[in-house]
Backbone bond lengths (Angstrom), bond angles and torsions (degrees), N, CA, C in turn:
res aa  C-N    CA-C-N  psi(-1)  N-CA   C-N-CA  omega(-1)  CA-C   N-CA-C  phi
1 M - - - 1.451 - - 1.533 108.94 -
2 K 1.320 115.84 128.85 1.460 121.87 -179.19 1.533 109.86 -102.51
3 D 1.335 116.02 150.72 1.458 120.33 173.73 1.528 107.13 -85.10
4 F 1.323 116.03 103.98 1.463 120.99 -174.89 1.521 112.71 -58.45
5 K 1.334 117.96 -29.95 1.470 120.63 -176.96 1.526 112.28 -66.75
6 E 1.324 117.12 -17.45 1.470 120.69 178.95 1.525 112.65 -85.58
7 L 1.321 117.22 -13.88 1.459 120.62 -177.89 1.525 111.02 -79.46
8 K 1.331 116.23 129.55 1.467 120.69 179.52 1.532 111.46 -60.34
9 V 1.318 116.60 -36.10 1.462 119.77 -179.61 1.531 110.42 -66.44
10 W 1.318 118.07 -35.64 1.469 119.75 176.03 1.531 109.04 -68.66
11 Q 1.331 117.76 -44.44 1.464 121.72 -179.89 1.526 111.12 -58.27
12 K 1.339 115.99 -44.41 1.473 120.51 179.75 1.523 110.71 -66.02
13 S 1.325 116.86 -42.18 1.463 119.49 -178.59 1.527 111.27 -70.88
14 H 1.315 117.29 -32.85 1.464 120.75 175.40 1.536 109.63 -65.55
15 Q 1.327 116.85 -43.50 1.468 120.55 177.99 1.527 110.65 -63.37
16 L 1.326 116.71 -40.49 1.465 120.87 176.53 1.525 110.33 -59.56
17 T 1.322 117.10 -42.74 1.464 121.29 178.79 1.530 110.77 -62.28
18 L 1.329 116.36 -44.57 1.467 120.09 177.10 1.528 110.69 -60.16
19 D 1.329 116.56 -41.93 1.469 121.04 179.71 1.534 111.28 -64.06
20 I 1.328 116.56 -40.71 1.467 120.57 178.56 1.523 110.25 -64.97
21 Y 1.331 116.95 -44.05 1.467 119.86 178.23 1.526 110.52 -58.98
22 K 1.323 117.48 -46.13 1.464 120.84 -179.73 1.527 110.96 -63.71
23 E 1.315 116.08 -39.98 1.465 120.75 -177.56 1.522 111.65 -67.02
24 T 1.315 117.57 -30.39 1.465 120.47 -176.11 1.531 113.71 -89.72
25 I 1.316 118.06 -6.96 1.476 120.49 179.30 1.537 112.08 -54.83
26 P 1.340 119.40 -46.05 1.470 117.99 -178.24 1.538 115.00 -82.09
27 F 1.327 118.44 4.15 1.465 120.07 179.83 1.529 109.39 -59.47
28 P 1.325 116.57 152.36 1.466 119.84 178.72 1.532 112.03 -58.13
29 R 1.304 115.64 146.10 1.463 121.72 -178.54 1.529 111.92 -56.72
30 E 1.315 117.00 -35.01 1.471 119.36 -179.10 1.536 113.12 -67.96
31 E 1.317 116.96 -12.27 1.471 120.94 177.80 1.529 113.04 -93.77
32 I 1.326 118.32 0.90 1.463 121.08 -175.63 1.536 111.45 -58.07
33 Y 1.334 117.81 -36.50 1.466 120.78 179.83 1.521 112.02 -101.08
34 G 1.307 116.05 6.29 1.456 120.89 179.35 1.515 111.18 -113.60
35 L 1.305 114.37 -106.16 1.459 121.14 -174.07 1.532 113.20 -63.02
36 T 1.326 116.68 -39.06 1.469 119.96 178.95 1.523 110.06 -59.49
37 R 1.326 115.72 -48.36 1.466 120.38 -179.51 1.526 111.20 -64.25
38 Q 1.326 117.91 -42.36 1.465 120.87 179.28 1.524 111.30 -58.35
39 L 1.322 115.81 -48.19 1.462 120.23 -179.26 1.526 111.43 -62.96
40 R 1.309 116.38 -47.44 1.466 120.02 -177.95 1.522 112.14 -66.76
41 N 1.323 117.59 -41.36 1.462 119.93 179.86 1.528 111.92 -65.35
42 A 1.322 116.53 -45.23 1.465 119.71 -179.79 1.527 110.46 -63.29
43 A 1.336 116.16 -43.90 1.470 120.00 -178.83 1.523 111.39 -64.90
44 S 1.321 117.60 -48.20 1.471 119.98 -176.13 1.516 112.70 -70.99
45 S 1.315 116.90 -20.61 1.465 120.80 177.19 1.536 111.79 -67.02
46 I 1.314 116.90 -28.01 1.474 120.28 -177.79 1.533 110.74 -64.83
47 P 1.336 119.82 -61.33 1.469 118.34 -179.88 1.527 112.85 -66.79
48 A 1.341 117.59 -28.00 1.467 120.08 178.58 1.528 110.79 -64.89
49 N 1.324 117.53 -41.40 1.467 120.44 178.95 1.520 111.97 -71.73
50 I 1.319 117.12 -33.89 1.464 120.29 174.64 1.526 109.19 -62.28
51 A 1.322 116.29 -46.42 1.469 121.11 179.66 1.527 110.70 -61.39
52 E 1.323 116.54 -45.31 1.462 119.32 -179.59 1.522 111.41 -63.60
53 G 1.318 116.72 -41.54 1.464 120.19 178.56 1.515 112.27 -61.19
54 C 1.314 116.16 -37.24 1.469 120.55 179.24 1.524 111.86 -67.26
55 G 1.319 117.26 -22.13 1.451 121.21 178.82 1.517 113.35 -88.01
56 R 1.297 117.31 -3.32 1.464 121.77 -179.88 1.520 110.26 -85.21
57 G 1.314 114.97 167.32 1.461 119.63 -170.77 1.510 117.49 -90.19
58 S 1.321 118.30 -10.70 1.461 117.81 -175.05 1.524 111.69 -135.63
59 E 1.312 114.26 161.55 1.470 120.59 177.02 1.529 110.87 -65.52
60 A 1.339 116.54 -34.74 1.467 120.86 179.19 1.525 110.39 -63.79
61 E 1.337 117.08 -42.30 1.461 120.04 178.05 1.522 111.14 -68.13
62 L 1.322 115.94 -39.06 1.461 119.98 177.13 1.527 109.81 -59.27
63 A 1.332 116.60 -46.43 1.464 121.04 178.89 1.526 111.02 -61.29
64 R 1.329 117.53 -38.55 1.467 121.49 179.81 1.531 110.77 -63.57
65 F 1.328 117.06 -44.13 1.464 119.22 179.41 1.521 112.20 -71.15
66 F 1.324 117.39 -31.10 1.459 119.76 174.06 1.525 109.91 -67.32
67 Q 1.330 116.97 -33.98 1.462 121.35 176.93 1.528 110.06 -66.03
68 I 1.326 116.95 -39.65 1.463 121.24 176.69 1.536 109.60 -64.47
69 A 1.332 116.64 -42.01 1.471 120.98 177.32 1.530 110.15 -60.94
70 L 1.316 116.86 -38.88 1.466 121.54 177.99 1.524 110.25 -63.46
71 G 1.333 116.84 -40.37 1.462 120.59 176.35 1.518 111.40 -62.36
72 S 1.325 117.27 -40.37 1.459 121.35 177.88 1.523 111.30 -64.38
73 A 1.326 116.51 -38.36 1.467 120.52 177.42 1.529 110.27 -64.23
74 S 1.310 116.48 -40.32 1.464 120.04 176.87 1.521 110.53 -66.19
75 E 1.326 116.48 -40.16 1.458 121.44 178.17 1.527 111.67 -61.02
76 L 1.314 117.23 -34.72 1.463 122.47 -179.22 1.520 112.54 -64.54
77 E 1.309 117.02 -26.97 1.459 120.20 -174.80 1.536 113.11 -62.82
78 Y 1.334 117.24 -39.36 1.470 117.62 -177.14 1.529 113.51 -70.37
79 P 1.336 120.99 -52.04 1.469 117.46 179.80 1.530 112.64 -61.54
80 L 1.325 116.88 -26.87 1.459 120.36 175.63 1.534 109.95 -66.02
81 L 1.318 115.79 -44.65 1.466 121.48 176.49 1.529 110.72 -62.76
82 L 1.325 116.83 -43.34 1.454 121.36 179.02 1.531 110.92 -62.28
83 A 1.326 117.18 -43.04 1.470 121.02 178.52 1.524 110.54 -60.27
84 R 1.328 116.62 -39.47 1.467 119.51 177.31 1.519 110.87 -65.76
85 D 1.330 115.97 -46.45 1.464 119.83 -177.28 1.525 112.81 -66.79
86 L 1.324 117.20 -25.16 1.461 121.66 176.29 1.525 112.18 -85.94
87 G 1.330 116.24 -2.44 1.462 120.86 178.70 1.522 114.04 79.58
88 L 1.331 116.97 16.80 1.462 120.77 179.60 1.526 111.91 -86.50
89 I 1.324 115.77 -21.16 1.467 122.63 176.97 1.522 107.13 -128.50
90 S 1.312 116.48 135.25 1.469 119.61 178.58 1.528 110.05 -69.40
91 E 1.315 114.70 159.63 1.465 120.39 177.91 1.533 110.49 -58.37
92 E 1.317 116.06 -41.44 1.469 121.03 -179.63 1.534 111.59 -61.88
93 R 1.329 116.87 -47.98 1.481 120.89 179.39 1.523 110.40 -66.35
94 F 1.339 116.68 -37.41 1.459 120.46 177.09 1.531 110.65 -59.10
95 E 1.334 116.23 -46.17 1.471 120.32 -179.50 1.536 110.78 -61.89
96 I 1.312 116.91 -43.41 1.468 121.27 -179.64 1.527 110.33 -62.95
97 L 1.328 116.59 -49.59 1.464 120.67 -178.76 1.531 111.37 -65.87
98 S 1.313 117.08 -38.84 1.473 120.45 177.90 1.521 111.15 -62.32
99 K 1.322 116.65 -40.61 1.467 120.18 177.53 1.525 110.97 -64.04
100 E 1.333 116.68 -38.06 1.466 120.05 176.75 1.528 110.42 -62.98
101 V 1.323 116.80 -43.04 1.462 120.75 179.60 1.525 110.32 -62.09
102 I 1.316 116.28 -46.09 1.464 120.87 -179.84 1.526 111.12 -61.80
103 Q 1.315 116.88 -40.77 1.460 120.41 178.51 1.528 110.85 -62.90
104 V 1.328 117.08 -44.19 1.468 120.88 178.14 1.532 110.01 -62.51
105 K 1.328 117.22 -42.78 1.467 120.66 179.01 1.528 111.34 -61.36
106 R 1.315 116.69 -41.69 1.469 119.95 178.77 1.531 111.41 -64.55
107 M 1.325 115.55 -41.62 1.464 119.78 179.54 1.527 110.62 -64.94
108 L 1.319 117.14 -43.33 1.463 120.66 178.42 1.527 111.20 -63.39
109 T 1.327 116.18 -43.72 1.462 120.59 179.72 1.525 110.72 -60.47
110 A 1.317 117.61 -44.17 1.465 121.56 178.95 1.526 110.66 -64.41
111 F 1.311 117.05 -41.49 1.463 121.86 -179.78 1.529 110.01 -64.00
112 I 1.324 116.94 -45.12 1.472 121.83 179.38 1.521 109.89 -61.71
113 K 1.322 116.17 -45.43 1.474 120.82 -179.66 1.527 109.99 -59.98
114 K 1.326 116.91 -43.99 1.467 120.71 179.38 1.523 110.94 -63.72
115 L 1.313 116.89 -44.40 1.466 120.12 179.66 1.524 111.40 -61.06
116 R 1.300 116.84 -38.49 1.477 120.75 -177.61 1.520 112.11 -75.78
117 T 1.328 118.21 -29.97 1.473 119.79 179.03 1.530 111.38 -82.79
118 D 1.333 117.14 -20.77 1.475 120.50 -179.81 1.523 112.74 -79.91
119 R 1.318 117.44 -8.65 1.467 119.22 -177.97 1.481 113.38 -66.34
C-alpha cells in the first residue's frame, strides 16, 4: 500500500482539481448541474482513482486505477474546451488548465508504463 499523498502525480492532479473548482465558481447558476458538475466530477475523479489504486494490493490493480484516472483526465479535456468556447473560461485560463491536464496525463502514462514493465 502506497501513501498517495506522496506521489507527485496525485499532488498535481489534486492541484488541478482545486484549480477547476475555483475556475467554476463564477459559472452561471444554470450550469451548476451541467458544465460545472461535469468539470468538477472529471477533475476530482483523477486524484480519487489514484488514491484508490494506492489502497489496492497489487501493482496490476494500481495500474488499472491509474488507467481509470487517465481516462478521467481525457474526459476533462472536452468540458474544458466547451467552457472556453462558451466564454465561461478565458483563453489564457484555458491554456493554463489544459497544460495542467496534459502534464497529469503524461505523468499517469509514464507511471502506468513503469508499473507494467516492472511486472
